[in-house]
N, C-alpha and C positions, 0 to 999 in steps of 0.2 A: 733253436738256438743259433744256428751258424747263419741263418740268414737276420737276425739279429744284431750278433755280431757286425754281419756287411753292411748291415743301415748304420750301425754307431759307425764305424769306417769309413763309409759313402758322407756322410755328414760331418766329423770332424774334417775330411780333407776340404769338403765345398765353404767349409769355415774357415782354414788354414789359407785357401786360395785367398779367400775374400778380405782374409787379413792380411796376405802378399799384395793386393794392389795396393790395400790402405797407407800400406807401411810408406808408399812412395820413396822407394826406391832401396827400401832399409831402414829407413832416414827415423822413423816414429816406433819406438821402443817398446809401448805398449802393442801396436800391431804385429811387431817382429815377434815377442811372448808368445802373443795367438797363435801366430804362424807355427812357431816352434812346435808347442805344446798340441797343438791342431792337428800335423803330420806326424808326430809320433804317435798320438792316439789311432790316426788311421793306419797307420803303419801297425801297430802293435794288433788292430783288431780284423786287420784283413791276414793279416798272419796267421792268427785264430779261425777266421773261416775257411781259410786254403787247405788247413788240415784236415776238412772233409768233401769240400767244395771241389771239384778239378781248377785247377792257376786259371788255365784259359777261361774257364767260364764266370770263375768271381770277378776276375778280372776283368772281365768286360761287362757284367752289369757293373762294377764299381765306377769302371772310367765311361762309361754309356749316361750313365744317372749320374754321375759328378759334372759330366759336357753339360748336360740339358742345364742341369740347377745354376750351373755356375752365368752357363748364357743369359737364364732368367737373372739371375744377380745382378750380371751386366747392364743388362739391358734397365733393370729395375732400378736399382741403387747407385750405379756408376754412370746412367744415360750414355750406354751403348748400344743403340739399337740394333736388330737384327733385320737384315735384309730377305726377302724372300728365297734366293738359293740358299742361306745360313740358314733357314729358317727348317727347309726341305733334306737338308743334309742331318739336321738333327732329328730329324723325323726315320732318315732312313736308318741313321745308329739305332735310336729308338727300335724300330721294327725287326733289324737286327739282331738286339738283345731277346727279345720276344721271339721270334721264332729259334733260337737258340737251345730256347727257355720251353719252349713246349714240343720243339719235336726232335732236339738232340738228342742219343741214349748218353752221351757224358754228364748229363746233369742229373743227380744227386734229387729225387721227389722226396 
């Protein structure tokens, strides 16, 4: 169940960050509302996750997946394409999270 909480936290954070971009400097009330609810849910579910998954591991997964999803949304929805160095960097972030999850003794399996 802990990884389900983590997935919910990631989705909520990505939703909130997308709404932050769409809020145009916090000038659009609906986007601000979505942002506030999304970040609240993200931190609540992250707090449930770190009860059993080490905080560094949970936050690493949360931030890495969030970064990749936000970059994809930025490219597709907000028309902010990624260049080759950005794509390579994102790949390295994902690779790091995979290495931690597969080989670290601190990860709860």
